[in-house]
C-alpha positions as CSV (number, residue, x, y, z in Angstrom):
1,X,12.1,-153.4,-25.3
2,X,16.0,-153.1,-25.3
3,X,18.0,-155.6,-26.5
4,X,21.9,-156.1,-25.5
5,X,24.7,-157.5,-27.3
6,X,28.0,-158.1,-25.6
7,X,31.3,-157.8,-28.0
8,X,34.7,-159.4,-26.9
9,X,37.5,-157.1,-27.6
10,X,41.5,-156.5,-27.4
11,X,42.1,-155.5,-24.0
12,X,44.4,-152.7,-25.3
13,X,42.0,-151.1,-27.3
14,X,39.3,-148.6,-26.2
15,X,36.8,-150.0,-23.8
16,X,33.3,-151.6,-25.3
17,X,31.2,-153.4,-23.1
18,X,28.0,-153.8,-25.5
19,X,25.5,-152.4,-27.4
20,X,21.8,-152.3,-27.5
21,X,19.1,-151.7,-29.3
22,X,15.4,-150.1,-28.4
23,X,12.8,-150.8,-31.1
24,X,10.0,-148.8,-29.3
25,X,12.0,-145.4,-29.5
26,X,14.2,-146.5,-32.6
27,X,17.6,-145.9,-30.7
28,X,20.8,-147.4,-31.1
29,X,23.1,-147.1,-27.9
30,X,26.5,-148.0,-28.2
31,X,27.8,-148.5,-24.8
32,X,31.5,-147.0,-24.9
33,X,33.7,-146.2,-22.2
34,X,33.2,-142.6,-23.4
35,X,29.6,-142.9,-23.2
36,X,28.7,-142.5,-27.2
37,X,24.6,-142.6,-27.9
38,X,23.4,-142.6,-31.3
39,X,19.8,-141.3,-31.5
40,X,18.4,-141.9,-34.9
41,X,21.6,-141.6,-36.9
42,X,23.1,-138.8,-34.8
43,X,25.9,-138.7,-32.2
44,X,25.3,-136.9,-28.8
45,X,26.5,-137.4,-25.3
46,X,24.9,-139.6,-23.3
47,X,25.3,-137.6,-20.1
48,X,26.9,-134.3,-19.1
49,X,29.5,-136.3,-16.9
50,X,30.8,-138.3,-19.7
51,X,33.5,-137.7,-22.1
52,X,32.7,-137.7,-25.8
53,X,34.2,-139.3,-29.0
54,X,34.7,-137.7,-32.1
55,X,35.1,-140.9,-34.4
56,X,34.2,-144.4,-33.6
57,X,33.7,-147.4,-35.5
58,X,32.2,-150.9,-34.5
59,X,32.5,-154.4,-36.3
60,X,30.8,-157.4,-35.3
61,X,30.9,-160.5,-37.2
62,X,28.7,-163.5,-37.4
63,X,27.5,-166.2,-40.2
64,X,30.2,-165.0,-42.7
65,X,29.3,-161.2,-42.5
66,X,31.1,-158.3,-40.7
67,X,28.8,-155.4,-40.1
68,X,30.6,-152.3,-39.7
69,X,28.8,-149.2,-38.2
70,X,30.8,-145.7,-38.4
71,X,29.4,-142.8,-36.7
72,X,30.9,-139.3,-36.4
73,X,29.4,-136.2,-34.9
74,X,26.2,-134.8,-36.7
75,X,26.6,-137.2,-39.5
76,X,24.2,-140.3,-40.5
77,X,25.3,-143.7,-39.2
78,X,27.0,-145.7,-42.2
79,X,26.9,-149.0,-42.7
80,X,29.1,-151.8,-44.6
81,X,28.7,-155.1,-45.1
82,X,32.2,-157.1,-45.4
83,X,31.8,-160.9,-46.4
84,X,33.8,-163.4,-45.2
85,X,34.0,-167.1,-45.1
86,X,32.1,-169.2,-42.6
87,X,33.7,-170.3,-39.2
88,X,34.2,-166.9,-37.4
89,X,32.8,-165.9,-34.0
90,X,30.9,-162.9,-33.0
91,X,33.3,-159.7,-31.9
92,X,33.2,-156.3,-31.3
93,X,36.0,-154.0,-31.7
94,X,36.4,-150.0,-31.6
95,X,39.1,-148.1,-33.3
96,X,40.9,-145.1,-31.6
97,X,39.6,-141.6,-33.3
98,X,42.5,-140.8,-35.0
99,X,42.6,-144.3,-36.7
100,X,42.7,-144.2,-40.4
101,X,43.2,-148.0,-41.3
102,X,40.2,-150.3,-41.7
103,X,38.7,-152.0,-38.8
104,X,40.0,-155.5,-38.3
105,X,39.4,-158.3,-35.8
106,X,41.2,-161.1,-34.7
107,X,39.0,-163.9,-36.2
108,X,37.4,-163.1,-39.4
109,X,39.1,-164.8,-42.6
110,X,40.0,-163.1,-45.8
111,X,37.8,-160.8,-47.5
112,X,35.9,-162.6,-50.4
113,X,33.4,-159.5,-51.3
114,X,33.1,-155.9,-50.0
115,X,30.2,-153.5,-50.2
116,X,31.1,-149.9,-50.6
117,X,30.1,-147.4,-47.5
118,X,26.6,-146.4,-47.7
119,X,24.3,-144.4,-45.9
120,X,21.6,-146.5,-44.3
121,X,18.5,-145.6,-42.0
122,X,18.5,-146.9,-38.4
123,X,15.6,-149.0,-39.1
124,X,17.4,-150.8,-41.6
125,X,20.2,-151.2,-39.4
126,X,18.6,-152.6,-36.3
127,X,16.5,-154.7,-38.9
128,X,19.6,-156.5,-40.2
129,X,20.8,-157.0,-36.6
130,X,17.5,-158.7,-35.8
131,X,17.1,-160.9,-38.7
132,X,14.7,-159.0,-40.6
133,X,14.6,-158.1,-44.3
134,X,15.2,-154.8,-45.4
135,X,12.6,-152.6,-45.7
136,X,10.9,-152.3,-49.3
137,X,11.4,-149.6,-51.3
138,X,9.1,-146.7,-51.2
139,X,6.4,-147.2,-54.4
140,X,4.1,-144.2,-53.6
141,X,4.7,-140.7,-54.7
142,X,5.5,-139.8,-51.0
143,X,7.2,-141.7,-48.3
144,X,4.6,-144.2,-46.6
145,X,5.6,-142.6,-43.5
146,X,4.7,-139.0,-44.6
147,X,1.5,-140.4,-45.8
148,X,0.8,-142.1,-42.4
149,X,1.2,-138.9,-40.7
150,X,-0.7,-136.4,-43.0
151,X,-3.7,-138.7,-43.6
152,X,-3.9,-141.0,-40.7
153,X,-3.2,-139.2,-37.6
154,X,-6.0,-141.1,-35.9
155,X,-3.4,-144.1,-36.4
156,X,-0.7,-142.7,-34.0
157,X,-2.4,-144.5,-31.0
158,X,-1.5,-147.7,-31.9
159,X,-0.2,-150.4,-34.1
160,X,-3.1,-151.7,-36.4
161,X,-2.6,-154.8,-38.1
162,X,-6.1,-156.0,-38.7
163,X,-6.7,-154.5,-42.4
164,X,-8.4,-157.6,-43.7
165,X,-11.0,-156.7,-41.1
166,X,-11.1,-153.3,-42.6
167,X,-8.4,-150.9,-43.5
168,X,-8.2,-147.5,-42.1
169,X,-9.8,-144.4,-43.9
170,X,-7.6,-141.4,-44.9
171,X,-8.4,-137.9,-43.3
172,X,-8.7,-136.4,-46.6
173,X,-12.1,-139.2,-47.5
174,X,-13.8,-137.4,-44.5
175,X,-12.8,-133.6,-45.4
176,X,-13.9,-134.0,-48.8
177,X,-17.2,-136.1,-48.0
178,X,-18.3,-133.7,-45.3
179,X,-17.7,-130.7,-47.7
180,X,-19.7,-132.3,-50.3
181,X,-22.3,-132.7,-47.8
182,X,-22.5,-129.4,-46.4
183,X,-22.4,-127.7,-49.7
184,X,-24.9,-130.0,-51.4
185,X,-28.3,-130.9,-51.4
186,X,-29.2,-134.9,-51.9
187,X,-32.6,-136.0,-51.8
188,X,-34.1,-139.9,-52.3
189,X,-32.9,-140.8,-56.0
190,X,-36.3,-142.4,-56.4
191,X,-38.0,-139.1,-56.4
192,X,-38.3,-136.8,-59.5
193,X,-37.3,-133.4,-57.6
194,X,-34.1,-131.5,-58.1
195,X,-32.3,-132.7,-55.0
196,X,-33.3,-136.5,-55.6
197,X,-31.8,-136.0,-59.5
198,X,-28.9,-134.5,-58.1
199,X,-28.2,-138.0,-55.9
200,X,-29.4,-139.8,-59.1
201,X,-26.8,-138.6,-61.2
202,X,-24.4,-138.9,-58.6
203,X,-25.0,-142.6,-57.9
204,X,-25.0,-143.7,-61.8
205,X,-21.3,-141.4,-62.0
206,X,-20.0,-143.3,-59.0
207,X,-21.2,-146.8,-60.1
208,X,-19.3,-146.4,-63.5
209,X,-16.1,-144.9,-61.3
210,X,-16.1,-147.9,-59.3
211,X,-16.1,-150.2,-62.0
212,X,-13.6,-148.4,-63.7
213,X,-11.4,-148.4,-60.6
214,X,-11.8,-152.3,-60.3
215,X,-10.9,-152.8,-64.1
216,X,-14.4,-153.8,-64.8
217,X,-15.3,-152.3,-68.4
218,X,-19.3,-150.9,-67.7
219,X,-19.8,-152.3,-71.0
220,X,-19.3,-156.0,-69.8
221,X,-20.1,-155.6,-66.3
222,X,-22.6,-154.1,-63.9
223,X,-22.2,-153.1,-60.2
224,X,-24.7,-153.5,-57.6
225,X,-24.2,-151.6,-54.7
226,X,-25.1,-153.8,-51.3
227,X,-24.4,-153.7,-47.3
228,X,-21.5,-155.8,-47.3
229,X,-19.7,-158.8,-49.7
230,X,-22.2,-161.4,-47.4
231,X,-25.4,-159.3,-48.8
232,X,-23.8,-159.7,-52.1
233,X,-23.4,-163.5,-51.5
234,X,-26.8,-164.0,-50.1
235,X,-28.2,-162.1,-53.4
236,X,-27.0,-164.6,-55.5
237,X,-27.7,-167.3,-53.2
238,X,-31.3,-166.2,-53.0
239,X,-31.7,-166.1,-56.9
240,X,-30.2,-169.8,-57.0
241,X,-32.4,-171.1,-54.6
242,X,-35.8,-169.6,-56.1
243,X,-34.8,-170.9,-59.7
244,X,-34.1,-174.2,-58.5
245,X,-37.4,-174.7,-57.4
246,X,-38.2,-175.1,-61.5
247,X,-35.7,-178.0,-61.4
248,X,-36.4,-181.7,-61.8
249,X,-34.9,-181.9,-58.5
250,X,-36.1,-178.8,-56.8
251,X,-32.4,-177.9,-55.9
252,X,-29.3,-176.9,-57.2
253,X,-25.7,-178.1,-57.1
254,X,-23.3,-176.0,-54.8
255,X,-19.6,-176.7,-54.7
256,X,-17.3,-174.4,-52.6
257,X,-13.7,-174.2,-51.9
258,X,-12.1,-175.4,-48.4
259,X,-10.9,-171.9,-47.8
260,X,-14.4,-170.3,-48.2
261,X,-15.3,-167.9,-45.8
262,X,-18.1,-168.8,-43.2
263,X,-20.9,-166.4,-45.8
264,X,-19.8,-168.7,-48.6
265,X,-20.3,-171.8,-46.8
266,X,-23.7,-170.8,-45.7
267,X,-24.9,-170.8,-49.2
268,X,-25.1,-174.9,-49.0
269,X,-28.1,-174.6,-46.8
270,X,-30.2,-173.7,-49.7
271,X,-29.4,-177.0,-51.4
272,X,-31.7,-180.3,-50.9
273,X,-30.5,-183.8,-50.5
274,X,-27.1,-182.8,-49.6
275,X,-26.5,-181.5,-53.3
276,X,-23.1,-179.6,-52.3
277,X,-19.3,-180.3,-52.2
278,X,-16.6,-179.0,-50.3
279,X,-13.4,-179.0,-52.4
280,X,-10.6,-180.0,-49.9
281,X,-7.8,-178.4,-51.7
282,X,-7.0,-177.0,-55.4
283,X,-6.1,-180.3,-56.9
284,X,-9.7,-181.4,-56.0
285,X,-10.9,-178.7,-58.0
286,X,-8.4,-179.6,-60.7
287,X,-9.7,-183.3,-60.7
288,X,-13.5,-181.9,-60.8
289,X,-12.7,-179.7,-63.7
290,X,-11.2,-182.7,-65.4
291,X,-13.9,-185.2,-64.9
292,X,-16.8,-182.9,-63.8
293,X,-19.4,-186.1,-63.7
294,X,-17.3,-188.0,-61.4
295,X,-18.0,-185.5,-58.4
296,X,-21.7,-185.5,-58.3
297,X,-24.8,-186.6,-60.1
298,X,-26.4,-183.3,-60.2
299,X,-23.6,-182.1,-62.2
300,X,-23.2,-184.6,-65.1
301,X,-25.8,-183.0,-67.4
302,X,-25.6,-180.0,-69.1
303,X,-29.2,-179.0,-67.9
304,X,-28.7,-178.9,-64.5
305,X,-28.3,-175.9,-62.2
306,X,-25.0,-175.6,-60.4
307,X,-22.8,-172.7,-58.5
308,X,-19.4,-173.1,-57.7
309,X,-17.7,-170.5,-55.2
310,X,-14.3,-170.0,-53.9
311,X,-12.1,-167.0,-52.4
312,X,-9.8,-164.8,-54.5
313,X,-7.8,-164.9,-50.8
314,X,-8.0,-167.1,-47.9
315,X,-9.3,-164.9,-45.1
316,X,-7.2,-167.2,-42.9
317,X,-3.7,-167.1,-44.4
318,X,-3.8,-164.8,-47.1
319,X,-3.4,-167.3,-49.6
320,X,-4.1,-166.3,-53.0
321,X,-6.4,-169.0,-55.0
322,X,-6.3,-169.6,-59.0
323,X,-8.4,-166.9,-60.8
324,X,-8.5,-169.0,-64.1
325,X,-11.2,-171.2,-62.4
326,X,-14.2,-169.2,-63.7
327,X,-13.2,-169.4,-67.5
328,X,-12.5,-173.2,-67.2
329,X,-16.0,-173.7,-65.6
330,X,-17.5,-171.6,-68.7
331,X,-15.7,-173.8,-71.2
332,X,-17.1,-177.0,-70.0
333,X,-20.1,-178.4,-72.1
334,X,-20.8,-181.0,-69.2
335,X,-21.4,-178.3,-66.8
336,X,-22.9,-175.4,-68.9
337,X,-25.6,-174.8,-66.2
338,X,-23.0,-174.1,-63.7
339,X,-22.0,-170.3,-62.7
340,X,-19.2,-168.9,-60.6
341,X,-19.0,-167.0,-57.7
342,X,-15.7,-165.1,-56.6
343,X,-15.1,-164.1,-53.1
344,X,-12.9,-160.9,-53.6
345,X,-13.6,-159.1,-50.3
346,X,-10.1,-159.9,-49.1
347,X,-8.0,-159.9,-52.8
348,X,-9.4,-156.6,-53.3
349,X,-8.0,-154.7,-50.3
350,X,-4.5,-154.8,-52.0
351,X,-4.9,-156.3,-55.4
352,X,-5.2,-154.9,-59.1
353,X,-8.3,-156.2,-60.0
354,X,-7.7,-156.1,-63.6
355,X,-6.8,-159.7,-62.8
356,X,-9.9,-160.6,-62.3
357,X,-11.9,-158.4,-64.6
358,X,-9.3,-157.7,-67.5
359,X,-10.5,-160.1,-69.9
360,X,-14.7,-160.6,-69.5
361,X,-14.6,-163.9,-71.5
362,X,-12.6,-165.4,-68.1
363,X,-14.2,-163.4,-65.6
364,X,-16.5,-165.1,-62.8
365,X,-20.2,-164.7,-63.6
366,X,-20.7,-163.0,-59.9
367,X,-17.9,-161.2,-57.8
368,X,-18.5,-159.7,-54.5
369,X,-16.1,-156.9,-52.5
370,X,-16.5,-155.0,-49.4
371,X,-15.4,-151.3,-50.3
372,X,-14.6,-150.6,-46.5
373,X,-11.8,-153.1,-47.0
374,X,-10.1,-151.0,-49.6
375,X,-11.0,-147.8,-48.5
376,X,-11.8,-147.9,-44.9
377,X,-14.7,-145.8,-45.3
378,X,-17.6,-146.0,-46.2
379,X,-19.4,-149.1,-44.9
380,X,-20.6,-150.4,-48.3
381,X,-20.2,-153.7,-50.3
382,X,-20.9,-154.3,-53.8
383,X,-21.6,-157.4,-56.4
384,X,-20.0,-157.1,-59.9
385,X,-21.9,-159.0,-62.3
386,X,-20.9,-160.1,-65.9
387,X,-23.7,-158.9,-67.8
388,X,-23.7,-162.1,-70.3
389,X,-24.7,-163.8,-67.0
390,X,-26.7,-161.6,-64.8
391,X,-30.0,-162.6,-66.7
392,X,-30.6,-165.5,-64.2
393,X,-30.6,-163.0,-61.0
394,X,-33.4,-161.3,-62.3
395,X,-35.5,-164.7,-62.2
396,X,-35.6,-164.2,-58.3
397,X,-38.8,-164.1,-56.5
398,X,-38.4,-161.2,-54.1
399,X,-38.9,-157.8,-55.6
400,X,-38.4,-154.5,-53.0
401,X,-39.1,-150.8,-53.5
402,X,-37.5,-149.2,-56.6
403,X,-36.8,-152.4,-58.3
404,X,-40.1,-152.7,-60.1
405,X,-42.1,-150.8,-62.8
406,X,-45.7,-152.3,-62.1
407,X,-47.0,-154.3,-59.2
408,X,-50.6,-155.8,-59.2
409,X,-51.8,-156.6,-56.0
410,X,-55.8,-156.4,-56.2
411,X,-58.8,-156.8,-58.5
412,X,-59.0,-160.9,-58.7
413,X,-57.0,-163.0,-60.9
414,X,-53.0,-164.1,-60.6
415,X,-50.5,-161.4,-59.2
416,X,-47.9,-160.2,-60.7
417,X,-44.9,-157.7,-61.1
418,X,-42.6,-156.4,-63.6
419,X,-39.2,-156.2,-62.9
420,X,-36.6,-153.3,-63.7
421,X,-34.0,-155.9,-64.2
422,X,-35.8,-157.8,-66.4
423,X,-36.2,-154.7,-68.8
424,X,-32.6,-153.7,-69.4
425,X,-32.4,-150.5,-71.3
426,X,-30.0,-148.0,-72.0
427,X,-31.5,-145.5,-69.2
428,X,-31.6,-148.7,-66.7
429,X,-29.5,-151.9,-66.1
430,X,-29.2,-154.9,-64.4
431,X,-28.6,-153.0,-61.0
432,X,-32.1,-151.1,-61.2
433,X,-34.0,-154.7,-60.3
434,X,-31.7,-155.8,-57.9
435,X,-31.1,-152.9,-55.3
436,X,-33.9,-153.5,-53.2
437,X,-35.2,-150.2,-51.5
438,X,-33.5,-146.7,-51.1
439,X,-29.9,-147.1,-52.1
440,X,-27.5,-145.7,-49.3
441,X,-26.3,-142.9,-51.5
442,X,-24.8,-140.8,-48.8
443,X,-22.2,-144.0,-48.4
444,X,-21.9,-143.9,-52.3
445,X,-21.3,-140.4,-52.0
446,X,-18.5,-141.4,-49.9
447,X,-17.1,-143.9,-51.9
448,X,-16.8,-141.5,-54.9
449,X,-14.2,-139.3,-52.6
450,X,-12.6,-142.6,-51.2
451,X,-11.7,-143.6,-54.7
452,X,-10.3,-140.1,-55.4
453,X,-7.9,-139.8,-52.2
454,X,-6.9,-143.4,-53.1
455,X,-5.5,-142.6,-56.7
456,X,-3.8,-139.3,-55.0
457,X,-2.3,-141.0,-52.4
458,X,-1.1,-144.3,-53.8
459,X,-1.4,-143.9,-57.5
460,X,-2.9,-147.5,-58.4
461,X,-3.6,-150.4,-56.7
462,X,-0.4,-152.3,-58.4
463,X,1.6,-149.6,-56.3
464,X,-0.5,-151.0,-53.1
465,X,0.1,-154.6,-54.2
466,X,4.0,-154.2,-54.4
467,X,4.0,-151.9,-50.9
468,X,2.0,-154.6,-49.3
469,X,4.3,-157.6,-50.9
470,X,7.2,-156.3,-49.7
471,X,6.4,-155.3,-45.8
472,X,4.5,-158.9,-45.6
473,X,7.6,-160.8,-46.9
474,X,9.5,-158.9,-43.5
475,X,6.8,-159.8,-41.4
476,X,6.9,-163.7,-42.6
477,X,10.9,-163.8,-42.4
478,X,10.6,-161.9,-39.1
479,X,8.3,-164.2,-37.4
480,X,10.0,-167.1,-38.7
481,X,13.3,-165.8,-37.7
482,X,12.3,-165.6,-33.9
483,X,14.0,-168.6,-31.7
484,X,14.0,-169.8,-28.4
485,X,17.6,-170.0,-26.9
486,X,17.2,-173.9,-27.1
487,X,16.7,-173.5,-30.9
488,X,13.1,-174.3,-30.3
489,X,10.6,-172.1,-32.7
490,X,8.8,-169.2,-31.2
491,X,6.3,-168.5,-34.2
492,X,4.8,-171.2,-36.4
493,X,3.0,-169.7,-39.5
494,X,0.4,-171.6,-41.5
495,X,0.9,-171.6,-45.2
496,X,0.3,-173.7,-48.0
497,X,2.9,-176.3,-48.6
498,X,5.3,-175.0,-45.8
499,X,8.5,-172.5,-46.4
500,X,10.2,-174.6,-49.4
501,X,7.1,-173.4,-51.5
502,X,6.2,-170.3,-50.0
503,X,4.1,-167.6,-51.8
504,X,5.4,-165.0,-49.7
505,X,7.1,-162.4,-52.4
506,X,4.8,-163.4,-55.0
507,X,1.3,-161.2,-55.3
508,X,-0.2,-163.5,-57.5
509,X,0.0,-166.2,-54.6
510,X,0.0,-164.3,-51.3
511,X,-1.8,-161.4,-49.9
512,X,-0.7,-159.1,-47.3
513,X,-1.9,-161.7,-44.6
514,X,0.0,-163.7,-41.9
515,X,-1.8,-166.4,-39.6
516,X,0.4,-167.9,-37.0
517,X,0.6,-169.5,-33.4
518,X,2.9,-168.8,-30.9
519,X,4.9,-171.7,-28.9
520,X,6.7,-171.8,-25.5
521,X,10.3,-172.8,-25.1
522,X,9.2,-176.8,-24.3
523,X,6.9,-176.7,-27.6
524,X,3.5,-176.0,-25.9
525,X,1.0,-173.9,-27.6
526,X,0.5,-170.5,-26.3
527,X,-3.4,-169.9,-26.5
528,X,-4.5,-167.3,-29.3
529,X,-6.6,-165.2,-26.7
530,X,-3.6,-164.8,-24.7
531,X,-1.4,-163.5,-27.5
532,X,-4.0,-161.1,-28.9
533,X,-4.6,-159.6,-25.3
534,X,-1.3,-158.9,-24.4
535,X,-0.7,-157.4,-27.7
536,X,-3.9,-155.2,-27.0
537,X,-2.4,-153.9,-23.7
538,X,0.6,-152.7,-25.9
539,X,-1.6,-151.1,-28.3
540,X,-0.9,-153.8,-30.9
541,X,-4.1,-154.8,-32.9
542,X,-4.4,-158.1,-34.5
543,X,-7.2,-160.5,-34.8
544,X,-7.6,-164.4,-33.3
545,X,-9.9,-167.5,-33.1
546,X,-11.2,-169.0,-36.0
547,X,-11.4,-166.0,-38.7
548,X,-14.6,-167.0,-40.0
549,X,-12.7,-169.5,-42.3
550,X,-14.1,-173.0,-41.1
551,X,-12.5,-175.2,-43.7
552,X,-9.2,-173.3,-43.8
553,X,-8.5,-173.3,-40.1
554,X,-9.4,-177.1,-39.9
555,X,-6.7,-177.7,-42.4
556,X,-4.3,-175.3,-41.2
557,X,-4.3,-176.9,-37.7
558,X,-4.3,-180.3,-38.9
559,X,-7.6,-181.5,-37.0
560,X,-9.3,-184.7,-37.5
561,X,-13.2,-184.9,-37.3
562,X,-13.1,-186.4,-33.7
563,X,-11.0,-183.6,-32.5
564,X,-13.3,-181.4,-34.1
565,X,-16.2,-183.1,-32.4
566,X,-14.4,-183.1,-29.3
567,X,-13.9,-179.7,-29.3
568,X,-17.5,-178.9,-29.8
569,X,-18.6,-181.0,-26.9
570,X,-16.0,-179.4,-24.6
571,X,-18.1,-176.2,-24.9
572,X,-15.7,-174.5,-27.8
573,X,-17.2,-171.7,-29.4
574,X,-15.5,-169.1,-31.6
575,X,-15.4,-165.7,-29.9
576,X,-14.5,-164.2,-26.8
577,X,-15.5,-167.1,-24.4
578,X,-13.9,-169.7,-27.0
579,X,-11.5,-172.5,-25.7
580,X,-8.5,-171.3,-27.3
581,X,-6.4,-174.7,-26.6
582,X,-8.0,-178.1,-25.8
583,X,-5.5,-181.0,-24.6
584,X,-2.4,-178.9,-25.9
585,X,-4.0,-178.3,-29.3
586,X,-4.9,-174.7,-30.6
587,X,-8.2,-174.1,-31.6
588,X,-7.6,-170.8,-33.7
589,X,-4.6,-168.6,-34.6
590,X,-3.5,-165.2,-34.6
591,X,-3.6,-163.1,-38.0
592,X,-1.7,-159.8,-38.6
593,X,-2.7,-158.1,-41.9
594,X,-1.4,-155.2,-43.6
595,X,-2.8,-152.7,-45.8
596,X,-1.8,-149.8,-48.2
597,X,-0.7,-147.3,-45.4
598,X,1.0,-149.8,-43.2
599,X,4.8,-149.0,-42.6
600,X,8.1,-151.1,-41.7
601,X,7.4,-149.8,-38.0
602,X,4.3,-151.2,-37.9
603,X,5.7,-155.0,-38.7
604,X,9.0,-154.4,-36.6
605,X,6.8,-153.5,-33.6
606,X,4.8,-156.8,-33.6
607,X,7.7,-159.0,-34.2
608,X,9.8,-157.3,-31.4
609,X,6.6,-157.5,-29.1
610,X,6.8,-161.1,-29.6
611,X,10.4,-161.3,-29.2
612,X,10.0,-159.9,-25.6
613,X,7.3,-161.5,-24.7
614,X,7.3,-165.0,-25.7
615,X,11.2,-165.5,-26.5
616,X,12.9,-167.6,-23.8
617,X,16.5,-166.6,-23.7
618,X,18.1,-170.0,-22.4
619,X,21.3,-171.3,-23.4
620,X,21.6,-171.9,-26.9
621,X,22.4,-175.2,-28.5
622,X,25.8,-175.4,-30.3
623,X,26.2,-174.1,-33.7
624,X,25.1,-177.2,-35.8
625,X,23.3,-179.1,-33.6
626,X,19.8,-180.5,-35.2
627,X,16.6,-181.8,-33.5
628,X,13.3,-183.2,-34.7
629,X,10.1,-181.6,-34.8
630,X,6.7,-183.2,-33.6
631,X,6.4,-184.2,-37.3
632,X,10.1,-185.8,-37.5
633,X,11.3,-183.1,-39.9
634,X,14.7,-181.7,-39.1
635,X,14.6,-178.0,-37.9
636,X,18.5,-176.6,-37.9
637,X,19.8,-174.5,-35.2
638,X,22.9,-174.0,-37.0
639,X,21.8,-170.0,-37.4
640,X,21.4,-169.5,-33.9
641,X,23.7,-167.5,-32.0
642,X,23.9,-166.1,-28.3
643,X,26.0,-163.4,-26.8
644,X,25.8,-163.2,-22.9
645,X,22.8,-164.3,-21.7
646,X,20.2,-163.0,-24.2
647,X,19.4,-164.9,-27.5
648,X,20.7,-163.4,-30.9
649,X,18.6,-164.7,-33.8
650,X,19.8,-163.4,-37.2
651,X,18.1,-164.6,-40.4
652,X,18.2,-168.6,-40.4
653,X,20.9,-169.7,-42.6
654,X,19.0,-173.0,-42.9
655,X,15.2,-173.4,-43.8
656,X,12.9,-175.8,-42.6
657,X,9.2,-176.7,-43.7
658,X,6.5,-175.2,-41.5
659,X,4.2,-178.2,-40.3
660,X,1.3,-177.5,-38.3
661,X,0.1,-179.4,-35.0
662,X,-3.4,-181.2,-35.3
663,X,-5.9,-178.2,-35.8
664,X,-9.6,-177.3,-35.3
665,X,-12.3,-175.7,-37.0
666,X,-14.0,-172.6,-35.4
667,X,-17.5,-172.0,-36.0
668,X,-16.8,-167.9,-36.1
669,X,-19.2,-166.3,-38.5
670,X,-19.1,-162.5,-39.2
671,X,-19.8,-160.1,-42.1
672,X,-16.9,-160.2,-44.8
C-alpha cells in the first residue's frame, strides 16, 4: 500500500505537495514540483516530461524529532535526526539546489541534540516514518537477506510467519541429503549385513551429534527418536500409567501448567479419581513448590508417584516459562516420587538449549522436541532423557520390534521378555528399549545434514536467538503502534502482565511469537479467521484459532467458565468451521511467529497489511486527549497524529497496559 503525508511549506520555496511510501515495492517517492523520485535510495526522474533536481532536502518534524532526508543523484539517502523540545507540529520544507545552509522550518524550537549524518537504508527510514523500531543488526556471517535468497528461494512466493508450526528447510539440507541417498546404500539397522551396519553407525553418530547440538552431554543424557514431540510425551505417559498400576491408589498424580500444549493436557486422562491438577499461573507453581502437600493428597508422601509437566515456551503467546522448576522439584524431599517433563518443542526452535541441559542436576527428567520446528526438515521428534531418571521408562509394559533381546510366547507357564533398555551396556543404551520398530533411519540421516547446514548458515543457536529477539521486538512495537484515526487500538497483543512488564526484548522471557486480535474503529473484534483469510489472499501466512493451547487461550481472552460452556453449546469447535466471534467476544487469536531466516521485510509486510486493511483513517483526536478503554485503564492518544486524510502513527510517546477482553478456550488439537 502507498501512504501519503501532505506537508506545509513556505510559499516562496520550491513547491512540495507531499511524499509517499510504498512498502510493497520498497519505494520512497517525494512528490516535488520538479518530479523527483527515489527508488531504493537512488534518484531518477519520474517522467521524461518532468524536470529533474540535482539536490534536495526534506525536513519534517513530529514529537520533538526533525527528520531530514537529503538526496543527490547516484548516492544513497542520508538521514539525520535533530531533536527539539516538544510542541512543534509536522512540517515539510524543500531547499533550492544551490543552498548550503542547514534546513530550517518556521516552527521547531532550538536544537537540543543533533546526530551526525549517517547513511541509512530505505527500510530503516520508512520504518522510522511509521513508528517501527529499527531493523536488528545482522548477527550471522552473511546478511539474512542473502541467506534467504541463496538457501530459501521457495519462500519467495509469500511471507511466511508460522515458524512455530514448522520452520522452513534450507536448500542445502535437501541437496546434501539427496547426495548421500544417491551415493550410499542404507539398510535396516536391525539387520547385520553391511548396508545395515552403515545405517546403524550413521544413526549412532547422528544421535550423539543431535545431543551435542542441543547442549546435552551424552554422558548424562540419551536421545530417543520419535515421530514428533507428541509421540515423545505419550511415551512418558504410557510408562507412568503402567507403573501406576503398582501403586496403592492404582494411579499417579499429574500436574501441568495452564500454558500446556494440548498434547500435555491429554496426559491427565491416564490418571484416576481426578488425581490431576492444572496450575493456573506461575505463582501457583511456586506455591506448590513451597508447600507440596497442600495441593493434593497424592503428593504429600515421598512414596507417591507423580509427574509435573510444563512448556518451555507457550505455543500461544511465545512467553518463556521458568526452567529452574525441574531442579527445585528434584531437591524437595516431600515429592521425591515426582518427575518432571518439559515440552521444549516451541522453545528449542530459537533458543540455545544449553539453558536447559547445561547443568544435568538442574535439567528436566524428560524433555521433548520437534526437530522440524528447528530445521524445517526432517519430520522427526525426540525425547531427551536424563540418564539418572530414565530407568522409570523401562518399566512400561509395551515392547516393540527391536526393543527386546528375548521373548517367551509358547511352552506353558508365565510369559516374559527382556528389554534392551533394562540391560544398558556400553554398546547399547536406554533408547534401545524405547524405540519401537524400525527407526526412521532415512529421516535421521537428513537430521544430520540439517544440523550441519544450520551451523554453516547461522553459527549457533545463540545467534538465532539474538536475531529473532530483535525482529519480534520490531513486530511487537509495530503492531501496538497501529491506531485508528480516532485513537482506538487496531491490534491487541496478548502477553503476560501487559506492556509495562513486557518480556519482548528479553530472550529468557519471550520467544519469537506474537498472539493478537484485530479491532475495528468502534472497538468491535474482527474475527481471527477473517484476518487469516485476508492475509492468505495477500500471500501472508499466519495461524489463527485456539493454537492448541486451551488453558493459555482461556487465560489470554479472559473467559469465565460459563462463557466457555456457551461457546461449546453454540457449536464452536476449533478448526475451519469454528465460530470466530460469539456475542462480540473472540474465540481465538491470530499468531505470527518468526524463525532463523525471517527478515525485516517479513515483519513490515504484516504490519503494513494490517494498516491497509483494518486502520480507519478518520479525523484524529486532539493531541493530549485521553480516553478510557473497556477495563477503565487510560489510553493516551497524545502520540497519534494525522496529516490530510490519512492517519499517521509514529511510535507512541506514552504506553498503556494491554488488557484483553473476556476470552474463550478452543479445543484445537494437533501434533506439537
